[in-house]
C-alpha beads as a LAMMPS data file, in Angstrom:
LAMMPS data file: protein, C-alpha beads

83 atoms
82 bonds

1 atom types
1 bond types

-500.0 500.0 xlo xhi
-500.0 500.0 ylo yhi
-500.0 500.0 zlo zhi

Masses

1 110.0

Atoms # bond

1 1 1 -64.381 383.254 -301.331
2 1 1 -61.839 383.724 -304.087
3 1 1 -62.701 385.963 -307.022
4 1 1 -61.821 386.580 -310.666
5 1 1 -62.288 389.754 -312.670
6 1 1 -64.178 389.173 -315.918
7 1 1 -63.930 391.714 -318.743
8 1 1 -66.664 391.698 -321.389
9 1 1 -66.207 393.088 -324.897
10 1 1 -68.438 394.019 -327.863
11 1 1 -71.629 391.956 -328.172
12 1 1 -71.004 390.040 -324.948
13 1 1 -70.765 393.344 -323.079
14 1 1 -74.111 394.346 -324.598
15 1 1 -75.732 391.065 -323.536
16 1 1 -74.645 391.259 -319.899
17 1 1 -75.053 395.035 -319.650
18 1 1 -71.612 395.749 -318.214
19 1 1 -67.982 395.867 -319.272
20 1 1 -66.545 394.069 -316.247
21 1 1 -67.379 392.428 -312.958
22 1 1 -65.725 390.643 -310.072
23 1 1 -67.157 387.152 -309.704
24 1 1 -66.817 384.692 -306.852
25 1 1 -64.776 381.712 -308.058
26 1 1 -66.197 378.468 -306.652
27 1 1 -63.629 375.817 -305.772
28 1 1 -64.922 373.579 -308.586
29 1 1 -64.192 376.215 -311.256
30 1 1 -60.564 375.722 -312.196
31 1 1 -60.580 375.861 -316.023
32 1 1 -61.710 378.220 -318.741
33 1 1 -64.443 375.733 -319.716
34 1 1 -65.747 375.595 -316.143
35 1 1 -65.711 379.402 -315.981
36 1 1 -67.650 379.555 -319.254
37 1 1 -70.285 377.278 -317.712
38 1 1 -70.388 379.474 -314.604
39 1 1 -70.898 382.578 -316.749
40 1 1 -73.936 381.029 -318.451
41 1 1 -75.371 380.283 -315.006
42 1 1 -74.757 383.808 -313.717
43 1 1 -75.893 385.373 -317.014
44 1 1 -78.501 383.080 -318.640
45 1 1 -78.602 385.411 -321.657
46 1 1 -75.146 384.049 -322.587
47 1 1 -76.380 380.449 -322.911
48 1 1 -75.634 379.176 -326.405
49 1 1 -73.788 382.375 -327.333
50 1 1 -70.248 381.684 -326.178
51 1 1 -69.311 379.066 -328.770
52 1 1 -67.387 381.490 -330.977
53 1 1 -65.866 383.735 -328.313
54 1 1 -62.216 383.689 -327.322
55 1 1 -61.134 383.748 -323.713
56 1 1 -57.948 385.374 -322.507
57 1 1 -56.519 384.785 -319.047
58 1 1 -54.165 387.478 -317.797
59 1 1 -53.832 388.945 -321.322
60 1 1 -52.989 385.645 -323.076
61 1 1 -55.480 383.749 -325.217
62 1 1 -56.530 380.572 -323.438
63 1 1 -57.858 377.152 -324.419
64 1 1 -60.878 375.590 -322.717
65 1 1 -58.617 373.334 -320.638
66 1 1 -56.329 376.135 -319.441
67 1 1 -56.433 376.898 -315.725
68 1 1 -58.266 379.763 -314.044
69 1 1 -57.156 380.769 -310.575
70 1 1 -58.264 383.266 -307.941
71 1 1 -57.091 386.762 -308.814
72 1 1 -56.958 386.118 -312.567
73 1 1 -58.341 388.589 -315.071
74 1 1 -60.393 386.820 -317.754
75 1 1 -61.470 388.597 -320.943
76 1 1 -64.442 387.352 -322.981
77 1 1 -63.812 388.444 -326.575
78 1 1 -66.359 387.779 -329.341
79 1 1 -65.301 387.590 -332.975
80 1 1 -64.949 390.979 -334.608
81 1 1 -66.307 391.667 -338.069
82 1 1 -64.529 394.216 -340.173
83 1 1 -64.544 395.575 -343.616

Bonds

1 1 1 2
2 1 2 3
3 1 3 4
4 1 4 5
5 1 5 6
6 1 6 7
7 1 7 8
8 1 8 9
9 1 9 10
10 1 10 11
11 1 11 12
12 1 12 13
13 1 13 14
14 1 14 15
15 1 15 16
16 1 16 17
17 1 17 18
18 1 18 19
19 1 19 20
20 1 20 21
21 1 21 22
22 1 22 23
23 1 23 24
24 1 24 25
25 1 25 26
26 1 26 27
27 1 27 28
28 1 28 29
29 1 29 30
30 1 30 31
31 1 31 32
32 1 32 33
33 1 33 34
34 1 34 35
35 1 35 36
36 1 36 37
37 1 37 38
38 1 38 39
39 1 39 40
40 1 40 41
41 1 41 42
42 1 42 43
43 1 43 44
44 1 44 45
45 1 45 46
46 1 46 47
47 1 47 48
48 1 48 49
49 1 49 50
50 1 50 51
51 1 51 52
52 1 52 53
53 1 53 54
54 1 54 55
55 1 55 56
56 1 56 57
57 1 57 58
58 1 58 59
59 1 59 60
60 1 60 61
61 1 61 62
62 1 62 63
63 1 63 64
64 1 64 65
65 1 65 66
66 1 66 67
67 1 67 68
68 1 68 69
69 1 69 70
70 1 70 71
71 1 71 72
72 1 72 73
73 1 73 74
74 1 74 75
75 1 75 76
76 1 76 77
77 1 77 78
78 1 78 79
79 1 79 80
80 1 80 81
81 1 81 82
82 1 82 83
C-alpha cells in the first residue's frame, strides 16, 4: 500500500504523542480534507481539534481540496500564539 509521511507540530504533536509517522494512504484518500478525516480515524483524540490547523504538502501550505499523493510529506501545523 502507498504511504505518506505526516509531521506533527506543537499541540497536535502532544495529542498524538509523536512528531511524525508513516501512514498507509488508502486509495480513497486523495485530498487534504480526506487525509484530515483519516487522521481523526487513526487518532480519535484529534476529532474536533483540526479546524484551526494548517496543512502543508511537500513544504507548501495546502487547501482542503489540494491533492495528496503517495510519497508526499504532510505537515499538520496548529496556530501559534506569541507575545
